[in-house]
C-alpha positions as CSV (number, residue, x, y, z in Angstrom):
1,M,-66.4,50.5,-66.6
2,N,-63.7,49.1,-68.7
3,W,-64.2,45.4,-68.3
4,D,-61.1,44.5,-70.3
5,S,-59.0,46.1,-67.6
6,V,-60.1,43.5,-65.0
7,S,-57.7,40.7,-65.7
8,F,-57.9,38.7,-62.5
9,D,-60.2,36.2,-60.9
10,W,-62.0,37.1,-57.6
11,N,-61.3,33.6,-56.2
12,H,-57.6,34.3,-56.7
13,I,-58.0,37.6,-54.7
14,R,-59.7,35.5,-51.9
15,A,-56.7,33.2,-51.9
16,F,-54.3,36.1,-51.6
17,L,-56.2,37.8,-48.8
18,A,-56.7,34.5,-46.8
19,T,-53.0,33.8,-47.1
20,V,-52.1,37.3,-45.8
21,E,-54.6,37.1,-42.9
22,T,-53.7,33.5,-41.8
23,G,-50.0,33.8,-42.4
24,S,-49.4,30.6,-44.3
25,L,-50.7,28.6,-47.3
26,S,-51.7,25.7,-45.2
27,A,-53.8,27.8,-42.8
28,A,-55.4,29.7,-45.7
29,A,-56.3,26.4,-47.4
30,R,-58.0,25.2,-44.2
31,A,-59.9,28.5,-43.9
32,L,-61.1,28.3,-47.5
33,K,-61.7,24.6,-47.4
34,Q,-59.3,24.0,-50.3
35,T,-56.1,22.1,-50.8
36,Q,-52.7,23.8,-50.3
37,P,-51.6,23.1,-54.0
38,T,-54.9,24.6,-55.3
39,L,-54.4,27.7,-53.2
40,S,-50.8,28.1,-54.3
41,R,-51.8,27.7,-57.9
42,Q,-54.4,30.4,-57.5
43,I,-51.9,32.9,-56.1
44,S,-49.5,32.1,-58.9
45,L,-52.3,32.8,-61.4
46,L,-53.1,36.1,-59.7
47,E,-49.4,37.1,-59.9
48,E,-49.3,36.2,-63.5
49,A,-52.5,38.1,-64.3
50,L,-51.2,41.2,-62.5
51,Q,-47.6,40.7,-63.6
52,L,-46.5,41.3,-60.0
53,T,-44.7,39.2,-57.4
54,L,-46.9,39.3,-54.3
55,F,-45.0,37.0,-51.9
56,E,-41.4,36.1,-51.2
57,R,-41.0,32.4,-51.8
58,G,-38.7,30.2,-49.7
59,T,-39.7,31.5,-46.3
60,R,-41.6,29.5,-43.6
61,N,-44.3,32.1,-43.6
62,M,-45.6,33.9,-46.6
63,R,-44.0,37.3,-46.5
64,L,-45.5,40.1,-48.6
65,T,-43.4,41.9,-51.2
66,D,-43.6,45.7,-51.5
67,A,-46.0,45.2,-54.4
68,G,-48.2,42.9,-52.3
69,T,-48.3,45.3,-49.4
70,E,-49.4,48.1,-51.7
71,L,-52.1,45.9,-53.2
72,L,-53.4,44.7,-49.8
73,S,-55.5,47.8,-48.8
74,F,-57.4,47.6,-52.1
75,V,-57.9,43.9,-51.7
76,R,-59.4,44.4,-48.2
77,G,-61.7,47.0,-49.6
78,M,-62.9,44.5,-52.2
79,A,-63.4,41.9,-49.4
80,D,-65.4,44.4,-47.3
81,A,-67.6,45.2,-50.3
82,A,-68.2,41.5,-50.9
83,T,-69.1,40.9,-47.3
84,Q,-71.5,43.9,-47.5
85,I,-73.2,42.3,-50.6
86,S,-73.6,39.0,-48.7
87,R,-75.0,40.7,-45.7
88,V,-77.6,42.7,-47.6
89,A,-78.6,39.7,-49.6
90,A,-79.1,37.7,-46.4
91,G,-81.1,40.6,-45.0
92,Q,-83.4,40.5,-47.9
93,S,-84.1,36.7,-47.5
94,K,-87.8,36.1,-46.4
95,A,-87.6,32.4,-46.1
96,I,-87.8,30.9,-42.6
97,E,-85.2,28.3,-43.4
98,G,-81.4,28.1,-43.8
99,S,-78.4,28.3,-41.5
100,V,-77.9,30.6,-38.6
101,R,-74.4,30.8,-37.0
102,I,-74.4,31.5,-33.3
103,T,-71.4,32.1,-31.1
104,S,-71.2,32.2,-27.3
105,S,-68.9,31.3,-24.5
106,D,-68.2,27.6,-24.2
107,A,-70.0,27.4,-20.9
108,M,-73.2,29.1,-22.2
109,A,-73.1,26.8,-25.2
110,A,-72.9,23.8,-23.0
111,Y,-75.2,24.7,-20.2
112,A,-77.8,27.3,-21.3
113,L,-78.3,27.1,-25.1
114,P,-79.2,23.5,-25.7
115,P,-82.9,23.8,-24.5
116,C,-83.2,27.1,-26.3
117,L,-82.0,25.6,-29.6
118,I,-84.2,22.5,-29.2
119,S,-87.3,24.6,-28.9
120,L,-86.2,26.8,-31.8
121,R,-85.9,23.7,-34.0
122,Q,-89.2,22.3,-32.9
123,N,-91.0,25.5,-33.8
124,H,-88.9,26.2,-37.0
125,P,-87.5,23.0,-38.4
126,G,-86.3,24.8,-41.5
127,I,-83.7,26.7,-39.5
128,S,-80.4,24.9,-39.0
129,V,-78.1,26.2,-36.3
130,E,-74.3,26.2,-36.3
131,L,-73.3,26.7,-32.7
132,V,-69.7,27.9,-32.3
133,P,-68.5,27.8,-28.7
134,S,-65.8,30.4,-28.4
135,N,-64.5,32.8,-25.8
136,E,-63.2,35.1,-28.5
137,M,-65.1,38.3,-29.5
138,S,-66.4,37.3,-32.9
139,D,-66.5,40.0,-35.6
140,L,-70.1,40.2,-36.7
141,T,-69.4,42.9,-39.2
142,R,-67.3,40.3,-41.2
143,R,-69.9,37.5,-40.8
144,D,-67.9,35.4,-38.4
145,A,-71.3,34.8,-36.9
146,D,-74.9,35.9,-37.4
147,I,-75.7,36.2,-33.7
148,A,-73.4,36.5,-30.8
149,I,-74.0,36.3,-27.0
150,R,-71.6,38.5,-25.2
151,H,-71.0,39.7,-21.7
152,T,-70.0,43.3,-22.6
153,R,-72.0,45.8,-24.6
154,P,-70.6,46.1,-28.2
155,E,-69.5,49.6,-29.2
156,Q,-69.7,49.3,-33.0
157,P,-72.5,51.5,-34.4
158,D,-73.6,49.0,-37.0
159,L,-74.4,46.4,-34.5
160,V,-77.8,45.9,-32.7
161,A,-77.6,44.7,-29.1
162,K,-80.3,43.6,-26.7
163,R,-79.5,43.2,-23.0
164,I,-81.1,40.0,-21.7
165,A,-81.0,38.4,-18.3
166,D,-78.0,39.2,-16.1
167,I,-76.2,36.3,-14.6
168,E,-75.6,36.1,-10.9
169,I,-71.9,35.2,-10.1
170,S,-70.5,34.1,-6.7
171,L,-67.7,32.0,-5.3
172,F,-68.4,28.3,-5.3
173,A,-66.7,25.0,-4.3
174,S,-67.6,21.4,-4.0
175,K,-69.1,20.1,-0.7
176,G,-66.1,17.9,-0.3
177,Y,-63.5,20.6,-0.8
178,L,-65.3,22.9,1.7
179,A,-65.3,20.1,4.2
180,S,-61.6,19.7,3.8
181,L,-61.1,23.3,4.8
182,G,-62.8,22.8,8.1
183,S,-65.2,25.3,9.8
184,I,-64.7,28.8,8.3
185,E,-67.0,31.6,9.5
186,D,-65.8,34.6,7.5
187,L,-64.2,35.3,4.2
188,A,-60.8,36.0,5.7
189,G,-60.7,32.3,6.7
190,F,-60.2,31.3,3.1
191,T,-56.7,32.8,2.9
192,A,-55.0,29.4,2.4
193,A,-57.6,27.9,0.1
194,N,-57.0,26.9,-3.5
195,F,-58.6,29.1,-6.1
196,I,-59.1,28.3,-9.8
197,G,-58.3,31.2,-12.1
198,Y,-60.2,32.0,-15.3
199,G,-57.5,33.3,-17.7
200,H,-54.8,35.4,-15.8
201,P,-55.1,35.1,-12.0
202,E,-53.4,38.6,-11.7
203,R,-56.7,40.1,-12.6
204,L,-58.6,38.2,-10.0
205,V,-56.3,38.7,-7.0
206,P,-57.3,42.4,-6.5
207,Q,-61.0,41.5,-6.9
208,I,-60.8,38.8,-4.3
209,N,-58.7,40.9,-2.0
210,A,-61.3,43.6,-2.1
211,M,-63.9,41.0,-0.9
212,G,-61.8,40.5,2.2
213,I,-59.9,37.3,1.2
214,P,-56.2,38.1,1.3
215,V,-55.1,35.8,-1.5
216,T,-52.0,36.0,-3.8
217,K,-51.1,34.6,-7.1
218,A,-49.8,31.5,-5.2
219,N,-53.4,30.6,-4.3
220,F,-54.1,29.9,-8.0
221,G,-52.7,26.4,-8.5
222,I,-54.8,25.8,-11.6
223,T,-56.0,28.3,-14.3
224,T,-58.0,27.7,-17.4
225,S,-59.5,29.7,-20.3
226,N,-62.4,27.3,-20.7
227,G,-65.6,27.8,-18.7
228,S,-66.8,24.2,-18.9
229,T,-63.4,22.9,-17.7
230,M,-63.6,25.3,-14.8
231,Y,-67.0,23.9,-13.8
232,E,-65.5,20.4,-13.8
233,L,-62.4,21.4,-11.8
234,V,-64.6,22.9,-9.1
235,R,-66.9,19.9,-9.1
236,E,-63.9,17.5,-8.7
237,G,-62.7,19.5,-5.6
238,A,-59.8,21.4,-7.2
239,G,-60.7,24.6,-5.4
240,I,-62.9,27.7,-5.4
241,A,-64.0,29.7,-8.4
242,F,-66.4,32.5,-9.6
243,L,-69.3,30.7,-11.2
244,P,-72.9,31.5,-12.3
245,A,-75.1,30.6,-9.4
246,I,-77.9,29.1,-11.5
247,V,-75.5,26.5,-13.0
248,A,-73.3,25.9,-9.9
249,E,-76.2,25.4,-7.5
250,G,-79.0,24.3,-9.8
251,R,-77.2,21.8,-12.0
252,L,-73.9,20.8,-10.4
253,G,-74.8,20.9,-6.7
254,L,-71.9,23.1,-5.8
255,R,-71.9,25.2,-2.6
256,R,-71.4,28.9,-2.0
257,I,-68.3,29.2,0.1
258,L,-70.5,31.2,2.6
259,Q,-74.2,31.8,2.6
260,D,-73.5,35.6,2.7
261,A,-70.7,35.5,0.1
262,P,-70.7,38.5,-2.2
263,V,-72.7,38.3,-5.4
264,F,-72.0,40.0,-8.7
265,N,-74.1,40.4,-11.8
266,M,-72.6,39.7,-15.2
267,E,-74.3,41.4,-18.1
268,T,-75.6,39.3,-21.1
269,W,-76.1,40.9,-24.5
270,L,-77.6,39.4,-27.6
271,V,-75.9,40.9,-30.7
272,T,-76.5,40.9,-34.4
273,H,-75.8,43.2,-37.4
274,R,-78.4,45.9,-38.0
275,E,-78.9,45.0,-41.6
276,I,-79.2,41.3,-41.0
277,Q,-82.2,41.8,-38.8
278,T,-84.3,42.0,-41.9
279,S,-83.6,38.3,-42.5
280,R,-86.6,36.4,-41.1
281,R,-84.7,33.3,-40.0
282,I,-82.1,35.4,-38.1
283,R,-84.8,37.8,-36.7
284,I,-86.8,34.8,-35.5
285,T,-83.7,33.1,-34.0
286,F,-82.6,36.4,-32.3
287,D,-86.1,36.9,-30.8
288,H,-86.4,33.3,-29.7
289,L,-83.0,33.4,-27.9
290,A,-83.9,36.6,-26.2
291,Q,-87.1,35.2,-24.9
292,E,-85.8,31.8,-23.9
293,I,-82.6,33.1,-22.1
294,A,-84.5,35.9,-20.4
295,Q,-87.5,33.8,-19.3
296,G,-86.5,30.2,-19.3
297,G,-83.0,29.4,-20.6
298,W,-81.1,29.5,-17.4
299,S,-84.0,28.6,-15.0
300,N,-84.6,25.4,-17.1
301,L,-81.3,24.2,-15.8
302,V,-82.7,24.0,-12.3
303,A,-85.8,22.1,-13.4
304,R,-83.6,19.6,-15.2
305,S,-81.1,19.0,-12.4
């Protein structure tokens, strides 16, 4: 390799790529935990080293020039290679200590994972956990997280997934809200009830209609994309929602709208990258979560309620 031909600093390449992916210097600076002036200076130094203008100045968002666009695919290849190096290095680590980044839905992070993580830390105090509640599908291949808990099976071939306990879902409401509806003996009687939508209610209307409740979008007076918020809305009497039975009944004291209301099972998958399984701290954390969630994580909520 001709080392003299490499005239740029890798940190400046990181600054360039972060700016492209986040769309602005301020967002890139936050992502890299740097100041905006430092990031701007790094990009200027990269342009000077390459003798290219990579961004058009004077725009609200950082817009790539033709030269910057042509360079981008090679920069992303470098970033992927750097990520691969970090992943392999993490996989070779034999120490049962260090940080493990776990992502899950906000509701699971709040209601199911705390007892699992407490017992993990008691058994392995050298492992520190960064719990990231998020309803977005984290990209494990780019190290957004070491372990993810998802409700759909991942399709990427370089990921390892283990199906753990399914979660029973049904329609729940507070005792007070059900009392306000009067005596209802079948599902069709909930036609005029308020429902709480998770995300876009348009996707829930056909599902609830198929159950025998002829609702429309107008029944969904409140929607949210946050699972924990939905629990609290139901508990405060805002309406009816699909919720995990073990949390709704076991911890929050909510009621099924009818004893014979339909029940659905939601898959739960524990996911990590296949190479990172050779890291002892991640392997131990993965196995611990699988055991706790499958055998005790959700049922512990009943015991604590």
